[in-house]
C-alpha positions as a Markdown table, in Angstrom:
| # | Residue | x | y | z |
|---|---|---|---|---|
| 1 | Met | -13.7 | 30.4 | -34.9 |
| 2 | Ser | -12.7 | 28.6 | -31.8 |
| 3 | Val | -14.3 | 25.8 | -29.8 |
| 4 | Lys | -13.8 | 24.6 | -26.3 |
| 5 | Lys | -13.1 | 21.1 | -25.3 |
| 6 | Lys | -16.2 | 19.7 | -23.5 |
| 7 | Ser | -14.5 | 16.9 | -21.6 |
| 8 | Arg | -15.1 | 18.9 | -18.4 |
| 9 | Ser | -18.8 | 18.1 | -18.5 |
| 10 | Arg | -18.1 | 14.6 | -17.7 |
| 11 | Ile | -16.4 | 13.0 | -14.7 |
| 12 | Phe | -12.7 | 12.7 | -15.4 |
| 13 | Phe | -11.8 | 9.1 | -16.2 |
| 14 | Gly | -9.0 | 9.1 | -13.6 |
| 15 | Trp | -11.6 | 9.1 | -10.8 |
| 16 | Trp | -13.2 | 6.0 | -12.1 |
| 17 | Ser | -9.8 | 4.3 | -12.1 |
| 18 | Val | -9.2 | 5.5 | -8.5 |
| 19 | Ser | -12.6 | 4.1 | -7.5 |
| 20 | Phe | -12.0 | 0.7 | -8.9 |
| 21 | Ile | -8.4 | 0.5 | -7.7 |
| 22 | Gly | -9.5 | 1.5 | -4.1 |
| 23 | Leu | -12.3 | -1.2 | -4.2 |
| 24 | Ile | -10.3 | -4.2 | -5.4 |
| 25 | Ser | -7.2 | -3.2 | -3.5 |
| 26 | Gly | -9.3 | -2.9 | -0.4 |
| 27 | Val | -10.6 | -6.5 | -0.8 |
| 28 | Gly | -7.2 | -7.9 | -1.8 |
| 29 | His | -5.0 | -6.1 | 0.6 |
| 30 | Gly | -7.6 | -6.2 | 3.4 |
| 31 | Phe | -7.7 | -10.0 | 3.1 |
| 32 | Asn | -3.9 | -10.3 | 2.8 |
| 33 | Thr | -2.8 | -7.7 | 5.4 |
| 34 | Tyr | -5.5 | -7.8 | 8.0 |
| 35 | Gly | -7.4 | -11.0 | 7.2 |
| 36 | Ile | -4.4 | -13.1 | 7.7 |
| 37 | Ser | -4.2 | -11.9 | 11.4 |
| 38 | Val | -7.7 | -13.3 | 12.0 |
| 39 | Leu | -6.9 | -16.5 | 10.2 |
| 40 | Phe | -3.4 | -16.7 | 11.9 |
| 41 | Leu | -4.2 | -19.0 | 14.9 |
| 42 | Pro | -6.6 | -21.4 | 13.2 |
| 43 | Ile | -4.1 | -22.0 | 10.3 |
| 44 | Ser | -1.3 | -22.3 | 12.8 |
| 45 | Ala | -3.2 | -24.8 | 15.0 |
| 46 | Glu | -4.3 | -27.0 | 12.0 |
| 47 | Leu | -0.9 | -27.1 | 10.3 |
| 48 | Gly | 1.0 | -27.6 | 13.6 |
| 49 | Leu | 3.2 | -24.5 | 13.2 |
| 50 | Asn | 4.5 | -22.1 | 15.8 |
| 51 | Arg | 3.9 | -18.3 | 15.3 |
| 52 | Ala | 7.3 | -17.6 | 13.7 |
| 53 | Ala | 6.8 | -20.4 | 11.3 |
| 54 | Thr | 3.2 | -19.3 | 10.5 |
| 55 | Ser | 4.5 | -15.8 | 9.8 |
| 56 | Trp | 6.8 | -17.0 | 7.0 |
| 57 | Ala | 4.0 | -17.2 | 4.5 |
| 58 | Pro | 3.0 | -13.5 | 4.5 |
| 59 | Gly | 6.8 | -12.8 | 4.8 |
| 60 | Ile | 7.4 | -14.7 | 1.6 |
| 61 | Gly | 4.9 | -12.6 | -0.2 |
| 62 | Arg | 6.6 | -9.4 | 0.9 |
| 63 | Leu | 10.0 | -10.8 | -0.1 |
| 64 | Glu | 8.7 | -11.6 | -3.6 |
| 65 | Gly | 7.7 | -8.0 | -3.9 |
| 66 | Gly | 11.4 | -7.2 | -3.6 |
| 67 | Phe | 12.2 | -9.3 | -6.6 |
| 68 | Thr | 9.2 | -8.4 | -8.8 |
| 69 | Ser | 8.6 | -4.7 | -8.0 |
| 70 | Pro | 11.6 | -3.3 | -10.0 |
| 71 | Leu | 10.5 | -5.4 | -13.0 |
| 72 | Val | 6.8 | -4.4 | -12.5 |
| 73 | Gly | 7.8 | -0.8 | -12.3 |
| 74 | Trp | 9.9 | -0.9 | -15.4 |
| 75 | Leu | 7.2 | -2.8 | -17.4 |
| 76 | Ser | 4.6 | -0.3 | -16.2 |
| 77 | Asp | 6.7 | 2.6 | -17.4 |
| 78 | Lys | 7.5 | 0.9 | -20.7 |
| 79 | Phe | 4.2 | -0.8 | -21.6 |
| 80 | Gly | 1.6 | 0.6 | -19.2 |
| 81 | Pro | 0.0 | -1.1 | -16.2 |
| 82 | Arg | -3.2 | -2.8 | -17.6 |
| 83 | Trp | -2.1 | -6.3 | -18.3 |
| 84 | Ile | 0.2 | -6.3 | -15.2 |
| 85 | Val | -2.8 | -5.6 | -13.1 |
| 86 | Val | -4.9 | -8.3 | -14.8 |
| 87 | Phe | -2.2 | -10.9 | -14.4 |
| 88 | Gly | -1.6 | -10.0 | -10.7 |
| 89 | Ile | -5.3 | -10.3 | -9.9 |
| 90 | Leu | -5.4 | -13.7 | -11.6 |
| 91 | Val | -2.5 | -15.0 | -9.6 |
| 92 | Ala | -3.8 | -13.7 | -6.3 |
| 93 | Gly | -7.3 | -15.1 | -6.8 |
| 94 | Ala | -5.9 | -18.5 | -7.7 |
| 95 | Gly | -3.9 | -18.5 | -4.5 |
| 96 | Met | -6.9 | -17.8 | -2.4 |
| 97 | Ile | -8.8 | -20.6 | -4.0 |
| 98 | Ile | -5.9 | -23.0 | -3.5 |
| 99 | Met | -5.9 | -22.2 | 0.2 |
| 100 | Asn | -9.1 | -24.2 | 0.5 |
| 101 | Phe | -7.3 | -27.5 | -0.5 |
| 102 | Ile | -4.0 | -27.2 | 1.4 |
| 103 | Thr | -3.0 | -29.9 | 4.0 |
| 104 | Glu | 0.7 | -29.4 | 4.6 |
| 105 | Ala | 2.8 | -26.3 | 5.7 |
| 106 | Trp | 4.8 | -26.2 | 2.4 |
| 107 | Gln | 1.4 | -25.9 | 0.5 |
| 108 | Tyr | 0.5 | -23.0 | 2.8 |
| 109 | Tyr | 3.8 | -21.3 | 2.0 |
| 110 | Ile | 3.2 | -21.7 | -1.8 |
| 111 | Ala | -0.5 | -20.7 | -1.8 |
| 112 | Trp | -0.3 | -17.7 | 0.6 |
| 113 | Gly | 3.3 | -16.6 | 0.1 |
| 114 | Ala | 4.2 | -17.5 | -3.5 |
| 115 | Leu | 0.7 | -16.9 | -5.0 |
| 116 | Ile | -1.4 | -14.5 | -3.0 |
| 117 | Gly | 1.5 | -12.4 | -2.1 |
| 118 | Leu | 3.0 | -12.5 | -5.5 |
| 119 | Gly | -0.3 | -11.6 | -7.3 |
| 120 | Leu | -1.0 | -8.6 | -5.1 |
| 121 | Asn | 2.6 | -7.4 | -5.4 |
| 122 | Ile | 2.3 | -7.6 | -9.2 |
| 123 | Gly | -1.2 | -6.3 | -9.7 |
| 124 | Leu | -2.2 | -4.0 | -6.8 |
| 125 | Thr | 0.9 | -2.2 | -5.7 |
| 126 | Val | 3.4 | -0.6 | -8.1 |
| 127 | Ala | 1.3 | -0.9 | -11.2 |
| 128 | Val | -1.9 | 0.7 | -9.8 |
| 129 | Asp | 0.1 | 3.4 | -8.1 |
| 130 | Lys | 1.9 | 4.1 | -11.5 |
| 131 | Thr | -1.7 | 4.6 | -12.9 |
| 132 | Ile | -2.8 | 7.1 | -10.3 |
| 133 | Asn | 0.5 | 9.0 | -10.5 |
| 134 | Asp | 0.2 | 9.2 | -14.3 |
| 135 | Trp | -3.4 | 10.5 | -14.2 |
| 136 | Phe | -3.1 | 13.0 | -11.3 |
| 137 | Met | -0.7 | 15.8 | -10.4 |
| 138 | Arg | -2.3 | 18.7 | -8.5 |
| 139 | Arg | -4.8 | 16.2 | -7.0 |
| 140 | Arg | -2.4 | 13.4 | -6.6 |
| 141 | Gly | -2.7 | 13.4 | -2.8 |
| 142 | Leu | -6.5 | 13.5 | -2.9 |
| 143 | Ala | -6.5 | 10.6 | -5.4 |
| 144 | Gln | -4.1 | 8.5 | -3.4 |
| 145 | Gly | -6.0 | 9.5 | -0.2 |
| 146 | Ile | -9.3 | 8.3 | -1.6 |
| 147 | Lys | -7.7 | 5.0 | -2.8 |
| 148 | Phe | -6.1 | 4.3 | 0.6 |
| 149 | Ala | -9.2 | 5.4 | 2.5 |
| 150 | Ala | -11.2 | 2.9 | 0.4 |
| 151 | Ile | -8.6 | 0.2 | 1.2 |
| 152 | Ser | -9.1 | 1.0 | 4.9 |
| 153 | Ile | -12.9 | 0.9 | 4.8 |
| 154 | Leu | -12.8 | -2.4 | 2.9 |
| 155 | Gly | -10.2 | -3.7 | 5.4 |
| 156 | Ile | -12.6 | -3.0 | 8.3 |
| 157 | Ile | -15.4 | -4.8 | 6.4 |
| 158 | Val | -13.1 | -7.8 | 5.5 |
| 159 | Val | -12.0 | -8.2 | 9.1 |
| 160 | Gln | -15.5 | -8.1 | 10.5 |
| 161 | Val | -16.8 | -10.5 | 7.8 |
| 162 | Ile | -14.1 | -13.2 | 8.1 |
| 163 | Thr | -14.7 | -14.1 | 11.8 |
| 164 | Pro | -18.4 | -14.9 | 11.3 |
| 165 | Leu | -17.8 | -16.6 | 7.8 |
| 166 | Met | -15.2 | -19.0 | 9.5 |
| 167 | Lys | -18.1 | -20.1 | 11.9 |
| 168 | Ile | -20.8 | -20.3 | 9.2 |
| 169 | Phe | -18.6 | -22.4 | 6.9 |
| 170 | Gln | -17.2 | -24.7 | 9.6 |
| 171 | Gln | -18.5 | -28.2 | 8.9 |
| 172 | Gly | -17.6 | -30.7 | 11.7 |
| 173 | Glu | -13.9 | -31.1 | 11.7 |
| 174 | Ile | -13.4 | -29.0 | 8.6 |
| 175 | Pro | -12.4 | -25.5 | 9.6 |
| 176 | Gly | -14.3 | -22.6 | 8.1 |
| 177 | Trp | -11.2 | -20.6 | 7.1 |
| 178 | Arg | -10.8 | -22.8 | 4.1 |
| 179 | Phe | -14.0 | -21.9 | 2.3 |
| 180 | Thr | -13.6 | -18.3 | 3.5 |
| 181 | Cys | -10.4 | -18.1 | 1.5 |
| 182 | Phe | -12.1 | -19.8 | -1.5 |
| 183 | Leu | -14.9 | -17.2 | -1.5 |
| 184 | Phe | -12.5 | -14.3 | -1.4 |
| 185 | Gly | -10.7 | -15.9 | -4.3 |
| 186 | Ile | -13.9 | -15.9 | -6.4 |
| 187 | Ile | -14.5 | -12.3 | -5.6 |
| 188 | Ile | -11.0 | -11.3 | -6.7 |
| 189 | Leu | -11.2 | -13.2 | -9.9 |
| 190 | Ala | -14.6 | -11.6 | -10.7 |
| 191 | Ser | -13.0 | -8.2 | -10.9 |
| 192 | Ile | -10.7 | -9.0 | -13.9 |
| 193 | Pro | -13.0 | -7.6 | -16.5 |
| 194 | Leu | -13.3 | -4.4 | -14.5 |
| 195 | Ala | -9.6 | -4.1 | -14.3 |
| 196 | Tyr | -9.3 | -4.3 | -18.1 |
| 197 | Val | -11.8 | -1.4 | -18.4 |
| 198 | Phe | -10.6 | 0.9 | -15.6 |
| 199 | Val | -6.9 | 0.6 | -15.8 |
| 200 | Arg | -5.6 | 2.3 | -18.9 |
| 201 | Pro | -2.2 | 1.6 | -20.4 |
| 202 | His | -1.3 | 5.2 | -21.1 |
| 203 | Arg | -1.2 | 8.7 | -19.6 |
| 204 | Pro | -4.3 | 10.9 | -20.0 |
| 205 | Glu | -2.5 | 12.9 | -22.7 |
| 206 | His | -2.7 | 9.8 | -25.0 |
| 207 | Tyr | -6.6 | 10.1 | -24.7 |
| 208 | Gly | -6.8 | 13.8 | -25.3 |
| 209 | Met | -6.9 | 14.8 | -21.6 |
| 210 | Leu | -4.6 | 16.4 | -19.1 |
| 211 | Pro | -3.8 | 15.2 | -15.7 |
| 212 | Asp | -6.4 | 15.9 | -13.0 |
| 213 | Gly | -9.0 | 16.6 | -15.8 |
| 214 | Ala | -7.6 | 20.1 | -16.3 |
| 215 | Asp | -8.9 | 22.3 | -19.1 |
| 216 | Ile | -7.2 | 21.8 | -22.4 |
| 217 | Gly | -8.1 | 25.3 | -23.4 |
| 218 | Glu | -9.5 | 26.6 | -26.6 |
| 219 | Arg | -8.5 | 25.5 | -30.1 |
| 220 | Lys | -9.6 | 26.1 | -33.6 |
| 221 | Glu | -11.9 | 23.6 | -35.1 |
| 222 | Gly | -10.0 | 20.8 | -36.8 |
| 223 | Glu | -6.7 | 21.9 | -35.3 |
| 224 | Glu | -4.5 | 19.1 | -33.9 |
| 225 | Val | -3.4 | 19.5 | -30.3 |
| 226 | Asp | 0.1 | 18.4 | -29.2 |
| 227 | Met | -1.1 | 16.9 | -25.9 |
| 228 | Glu | 2.4 | 15.8 | -24.9 |
| 229 | Ser | 3.5 | 19.4 | -25.0 |
| 230 | Arg | 0.5 | 20.5 | -23.1 |
| 231 | Gly | 1.0 | 17.9 | -20.5 |
| 232 | Ala | 4.6 | 19.0 | -20.1 |
| 233 | Gly | 3.5 | 22.6 | -19.8 |
| 234 | Tyr | 0.9 | 21.5 | -17.1 |
| 235 | Ala | 3.7 | 19.7 | -15.2 |
| 236 | Ser | 6.0 | 22.7 | -15.4 |
| 237 | Ser | 3.3 | 25.0 | -14.0 |
| 238 | Tyr | 3.1 | 22.7 | -11.0 |
| 239 | Glu | 6.9 | 22.9 | -10.7 |
| 240 | Glu | 7.2 | 19.1 | -11.2 |
| 241 | Ile | 10.6 | 17.9 | -12.5 |
| 242 | Glu | 10.7 | 14.6 | -14.5 |
| 243 | Tyr | 13.6 | 12.7 | -13.0 |
| 244 | Thr | 15.1 | 9.7 | -14.6 |
| 245 | Phe | 15.6 | 6.6 | -12.5 |
| 246 | Arg | 19.4 | 7.1 | -12.4 |
| 247 | Gln | 19.0 | 10.7 | -11.4 |
| 248 | Ala | 16.7 | 9.9 | -8.6 |
| 249 | Ile | 18.9 | 7.3 | -6.9 |
| 250 | Lys | 21.8 | 9.7 | -7.1 |
| 251 | Thr | 20.1 | 12.1 | -4.6 |
| 252 | Ala | 20.4 | 12.0 | -0.9 |
| 253 | Thr | 16.7 | 12.7 | -0.7 |
| 254 | Phe | 15.9 | 9.3 | -2.1 |
| 255 | Trp | 18.1 | 7.4 | 0.5 |
| 256 | Leu | 16.8 | 9.4 | 3.4 |
| 257 | Leu | 13.2 | 8.7 | 2.4 |
| 258 | Leu | 14.2 | 5.0 | 2.0 |
| 259 | Ala | 15.4 | 5.0 | 5.6 |
| 260 | Thr | 12.1 | 6.3 | 6.9 |
| 261 | Phe | 10.0 | 4.0 | 4.8 |
| 262 | Ser | 12.1 | 1.1 | 6.1 |
| 263 | Val | 11.0 | 1.9 | 9.6 |
| 264 | His | 7.4 | 1.9 | 8.4 |
| 265 | Asn | 7.8 | -1.5 | 6.9 |
| 266 | Ile | 9.4 | -3.0 | 10.0 |
| 267 | Val | 6.9 | -1.6 | 12.6 |
| 268 | Ser | 3.7 | -2.0 | 10.6 |
| 269 | Gly | 4.7 | -5.2 | 8.9 |
| 270 | Gly | 5.2 | -7.1 | 12.1 |
| 271 | Phe | 2.3 | -5.4 | 14.1 |
| 272 | Asn | -0.4 | -5.8 | 11.5 |
| 273 | Leu | 0.1 | -9.6 | 11.3 |
| 274 | His | 0.3 | -10.2 | 15.0 |
| 275 | Ile | -2.3 | -7.8 | 16.3 |
| 276 | His | -5.1 | -10.3 | 16.5 |
| 277 | Pro | -3.0 | -12.9 | 18.5 |
| 278 | Phe | -1.7 | -10.1 | 20.6 |
| 279 | Leu | -5.2 | -9.1 | 21.6 |
| 280 | Thr | -6.4 | -12.7 | 22.2 |
| 281 | Asp | -3.4 | -13.3 | 24.3 |
| 282 | Ala | -4.6 | -10.5 | 26.5 |
| 283 | Gly | -7.8 | -12.5 | 27.2 |
| 284 | Leu | -10.1 | -11.0 | 24.7 |
| 285 | Thr | -12.5 | -13.2 | 22.6 |
| 286 | Glu | -11.9 | -13.5 | 18.8 |
| 287 | Glu | -15.0 | -11.3 | 18.2 |
| 288 | Thr | -13.7 | -8.6 | 20.5 |
| 289 | Ala | -10.2 | -8.8 | 19.0 |
| 290 | Ser | -11.7 | -8.4 | 15.5 |
| 291 | Ala | -13.8 | -5.5 | 16.7 |
| 292 | Met | -10.6 | -3.8 | 18.1 |
| 293 | Met | -8.8 | -4.5 | 14.8 |
| 294 | Gly | -11.7 | -2.7 | 13.1 |
| 295 | Phe | -11.1 | 0.2 | 15.5 |
| 296 | Met | -7.5 | 0.4 | 14.5 |
| 297 | Ile | -8.2 | 0.2 | 10.8 |
| 298 | Phe | -10.9 | 2.9 | 11.3 |
| 299 | Phe | -8.2 | 5.3 | 12.3 |
| 300 | Thr | -6.4 | 4.7 | 9.1 |
| 301 | Val | -9.3 | 6.2 | 7.1 |
| 302 | Pro | -9.0 | 9.8 | 8.2 |
| 303 | Ser | -5.2 | 9.8 | 8.2 |
| 304 | Arg | -5.1 | 8.4 | 4.6 |
| 305 | Phe | -7.8 | 10.6 | 3.2 |
| 306 | Phe | -7.0 | 13.8 | 4.9 |
| 307 | Gly | -3.3 | 13.1 | 4.7 |
| 308 | Gly | -3.5 | 12.9 | 1.0 |
| 309 | Leu | -5.8 | 16.0 | 0.9 |
| 310 | Val | -3.3 | 18.0 | 3.1 |
| 311 | Ala | -0.3 | 16.8 | 1.1 |
| 312 | Asp | -1.8 | 18.5 | -2.1 |
| 313 | Arg | -1.8 | 21.8 | -0.2 |
| 314 | Val | 1.6 | 21.5 | 1.6 |
| 315 | Pro | 4.6 | 23.1 | -0.3 |
| 316 | Lys | 7.1 | 20.7 | -1.7 |
| 317 | Asn | 9.7 | 22.0 | 0.8 |
| 318 | Arg | 7.5 | 21.2 | 3.7 |
| 319 | Ile | 5.9 | 17.9 | 2.7 |
| 320 | Gln | 8.5 | 15.8 | 4.6 |
| 321 | Tyr | 7.1 | 17.1 | 7.9 |
| 322 | Leu | 4.0 | 15.0 | 7.3 |
| 323 | Leu | 6.1 | 12.0 | 7.7 |
| 324 | Thr | 7.5 | 13.4 | 10.9 |
| 325 | Val | 4.1 | 13.9 | 12.3 |
| 326 | Ala | 3.1 | 10.3 | 11.2 |
| 327 | Phe | 6.1 | 8.7 | 13.1 |
| 328 | Leu | 5.4 | 10.8 | 16.2 |
| 329 | Phe | 2.0 | 9.1 | 16.5 |
| 330 | Gln | 3.8 | 5.7 | 16.4 |
| 331 | Val | 6.1 | 6.9 | 19.1 |
| 332 | Ile | 3.1 | 8.0 | 21.3 |
| 333 | Gly | 1.2 | 4.8 | 20.8 |
| 334 | Leu | 4.1 | 2.4 | 21.5 |
| 335 | Ser | 5.4 | 4.4 | 24.5 |
| 336 | Thr | 1.9 | 4.6 | 26.0 |
| 337 | Tyr | 1.4 | 0.9 | 25.8 |
| 338 | Leu | 4.8 | 0.0 | 27.1 |
| 339 | Ala | 4.3 | 2.3 | 30.1 |
| 340 | Phe | 0.9 | 1.0 | 31.2 |
| 341 | Gln | 0.2 | -2.3 | 29.4 |
| 342 | Asn | -3.5 | -2.4 | 30.0 |
| 343 | Ile | -6.6 | -2.4 | 27.8 |
| 344 | Pro | -7.0 | 1.4 | 27.6 |
| 345 | Ala | -3.3 | 1.7 | 26.6 |
| 346 | Ala | -3.9 | -0.9 | 23.9 |
| 347 | Tyr | -6.7 | 1.2 | 22.5 |
| 348 | Val | -4.2 | 4.2 | 22.4 |
| 349 | Leu | -1.7 | 2.0 | 20.7 |
| 350 | Leu | -4.2 | 0.8 | 18.1 |
| 351 | Ala | -5.5 | 4.3 | 17.4 |
| 352 | Cys | -2.0 | 5.8 | 17.1 |
| 353 | His | -0.8 | 2.9 | 14.9 |
| 354 | Gly | -3.8 | 3.4 | 12.6 |
| 355 | Leu | -3.1 | 7.1 | 12.3 |
| 356 | Ser | 0.6 | 6.5 | 11.7 |
| 357 | Ser | 0.5 | 3.6 | 9.3 |
| 358 | Gly | -2.5 | 5.1 | 7.5 |
| 359 | Ala | -0.7 | 8.3 | 6.8 |
| 360 | Val | 2.7 | 6.9 | 5.9 |
| 361 | Thr | 1.3 | 4.4 | 3.3 |
| 362 | Pro | 0.0 | 7.1 | 0.8 |
| 363 | Leu | 2.8 | 9.5 | 1.7 |
| 364 | Val | 5.4 | 7.0 | 0.4 |
| 365 | Ile | 3.8 | 7.4 | -3.1 |
| 366 | Ile | 2.8 | 11.0 | -2.9 |
| 367 | Val | 6.3 | 12.2 | -1.7 |
| 368 | Leu | 8.1 | 10.1 | -4.4 |
| 369 | Gly | 5.7 | 11.5 | -7.0 |
| 370 | Arg | 6.0 | 15.1 | -5.9 |
| 371 | Tyr | 9.9 | 14.9 | -5.7 |
| 372 | Phe | 10.7 | 12.8 | -8.8 |
| 373 | Gly | 7.7 | 13.3 | -11.2 |
| 374 | Arg | 6.0 | 10.8 | -13.6 |
| 375 | Lys | 8.7 | 9.7 | -16.2 |
| 376 | Ala | 10.3 | 6.9 | -14.2 |
| 377 | Phe | 7.9 | 6.7 | -11.3 |
| 378 | Gly | 7.2 | 2.9 | -11.7 |
| 379 | Ser | 11.0 | 2.2 | -11.7 |
| 380 | Ile | 11.6 | 4.4 | -8.7 |
| 381 | Leu | 8.7 | 3.1 | -6.6 |
| 382 | Gly | 9.5 | -0.5 | -7.7 |
| 383 | Thr | 13.1 | -0.2 | -6.6 |
| 384 | Thr | 12.0 | 1.4 | -3.3 |
| 385 | Val | 9.7 | -1.6 | -2.7 |
| 386 | Ala | 12.5 | -4.1 | -3.6 |
| 387 | Val | 14.7 | -2.6 | -0.9 |
| 388 | Leu | 11.9 | -2.6 | 1.7 |
| 389 | Ser | 10.6 | -6.0 | 1.0 |
| 390 | Pro | 13.2 | -8.1 | 2.9 |
| 391 | Leu | 12.3 | -6.0 | 5.9 |
| 392 | Gly | 8.7 | -6.7 | 5.4 |
| 393 | Met | 9.4 | -10.4 | 5.3 |
| 394 | Leu | 11.6 | -10.4 | 8.4 |
| 395 | Ala | 9.4 | -8.2 | 10.6 |
| 396 | Pro | 6.5 | -10.6 | 11.1 |
| 397 | Val | 8.9 | -13.4 | 11.7 |
| 398 | Phe | 10.8 | -11.3 | 14.2 |
| 399 | Tyr | 7.6 | -10.6 | 16.1 |
| 400 | Gly | 6.7 | -14.2 | 16.1 |
| 401 | Trp | 10.2 | -15.2 | 17.3 |
| 402 | Val | 10.0 | -12.6 | 20.1 |
| 403 | Phe | 6.8 | -14.1 | 21.3 |
| 404 | Asp | 7.9 | -17.7 | 21.0 |
| 405 | Thr | 11.0 | -17.0 | 23.0 |
| 406 | Thr | 9.6 | -14.6 | 25.6 |
| 407 | His | 5.9 | -15.2 | 25.5 |
| 408 | Ser | 5.3 | -11.5 | 25.1 |
| 409 | Tyr | 5.5 | -9.0 | 22.3 |
| 410 | Asn | 7.1 | -6.3 | 24.5 |
| 411 | Asn | 10.6 | -6.6 | 23.1 |
| 412 | Ala | 9.3 | -6.2 | 19.6 |
| 413 | Phe | 7.4 | -3.1 | 20.6 |
| 414 | Ile | 10.5 | -1.6 | 22.2 |
| 415 | Thr | 12.4 | -2.2 | 19.0 |
| 416 | Gly | 9.6 | -0.5 | 17.0 |
| 417 | Leu | 9.7 | 2.5 | 19.4 |
| 418 | Val | 13.4 | 3.0 | 19.0 |
| 419 | Leu | 13.1 | 2.9 | 15.2 |
| 420 | Ala | 10.1 | 5.2 | 15.2 |
| 421 | Val | 12.2 | 7.8 | 17.2 |
| 422 | Met | 15.0 | 7.5 | 14.6 |
| 423 | Ala | 12.5 | 8.0 | 11.8 |
| 424 | Val | 11.2 | 11.2 | 13.4 |
| 425 | Val | 14.7 | 12.5 | 13.2 |
| 426 | Val | 15.6 | 11.4 | 9.8 |
| 427 | Ser | 12.4 | 12.6 | 8.2 |
| 428 | Cys | 13.2 | 16.1 | 9.4 |
| 429 | Leu | 16.5 | 16.0 | 7.4 |
| 430 | Val | 14.8 | 15.3 | 4.0 |
| 431 | Arg | 15.0 | 18.2 | 1.5 |
| 432 | Ile | 13.8 | 18.7 | -2.1 |
| 433 | Pro | 16.2 | 16.7 | -4.4 |
| 434 | Lys | 18.6 | 18.8 | -6.4 |
| 435 | Leu | 20.9 | 17.8 | -9.3 |
| 436 | Pro | 23.5 | 19.6 | -11.4 |
| 437 | Ala | 22.1 | 21.2 | -14.5 |
| 438 | Glu | 23.9 | 18.7 | -16.8 |
| 439 | Glu | 22.3 | 15.8 | -15.0 |
| 440 | Arg | 18.8 | 17.3 | -15.6 |
| 441 | Lys | 19.5 | 17.0 | -19.4 |
| 442 | Glu | 20.1 | 13.3 | -19.2 |
| 443 | Leu | 17.4 | 11.5 | -21.3 |
| 444 | Asp | 18.5 | 7.9 | -21.1 |
| 445 | Trp | 17.5 | 5.9 | -18.0 |
């Protein structure tokens, strides 16, 4: 007599993880990535900092990601991501609360750079992406697309909420950005119990499931099933090779991808922080600038969701061209604005930047997963982030320095345009990684 596993009658647990990760990442990264642009000028004015100096705090957070991400990736591969996510959320929430009490520039660098940035880098980047990569294979792109689309939607909400909150919480000479940071810190900390529930420390095979919620198949009653073997068989049917960390970094593919991802970090890292000041410099009100930021973030939603959905259906030997298309949008947006430099051109720039950055962000994770598998994904992604992080730190400072010295962001945009063109070319050269047969037998990484 045989019985069939009934787990298919319930929603696959991986989707609950994706939903939670998308929600909390949307609040955390929305506040850190887009919210800082709205808070940028009020913080700068109160602390007496120029734009380059104000940019250092978010930059410090990105640099910390370079130091912590390889360790976070290794720990996630070794012990699972649950407690890493919990710890990161705790640190980020504490940093947001401390922002309410800062009075000096060095305190701002510690609270925003050393705590908020550190916490999000630890808890809501490599560790959660390791979770999704472990639980999904055929639907990895869809899962990442849903997560990043949720981040975009929450980012829109965060930006639209921060501006009125700063006015509501302003009390005489006390700026409203302080209590706004405090409120977001409380929200982040309140998610810790949910993180413990929805971020599992092991692959789905450990819990008697296969990636994507795939059918386990029929088995005799009382028969023990070797889920690890079935998981390996499922991966093999999808033509996914489990690379070790050492094997991955020996391939030309890894380094070509790293070059294209570096361009994304430079262009998006600087632009996202300075977009709100860029728009208010053009004579727009803070409310209008926030609305236009929402317009930009809105365009990240379809590119993130459908980009992930399409990535699941594109053959492995063609997936690199999705990166090419994404960087072409960046080229179109920057060249249009530099040619006309008016409000309609700014809308084109914002829309194209949203489409481009929205697509590249999940593709970084999806492409690495498709090419190198699950075994050492945390270490591979963590090392990638480590290399990119110094660029993420310097890009906002570079944008601020360009404005401080020229009173315009044009030279920064020209630099971004040149880099985006280079990324279009390099992404076309990416191929499926290949290793000698003896390298594939290597077990120790």
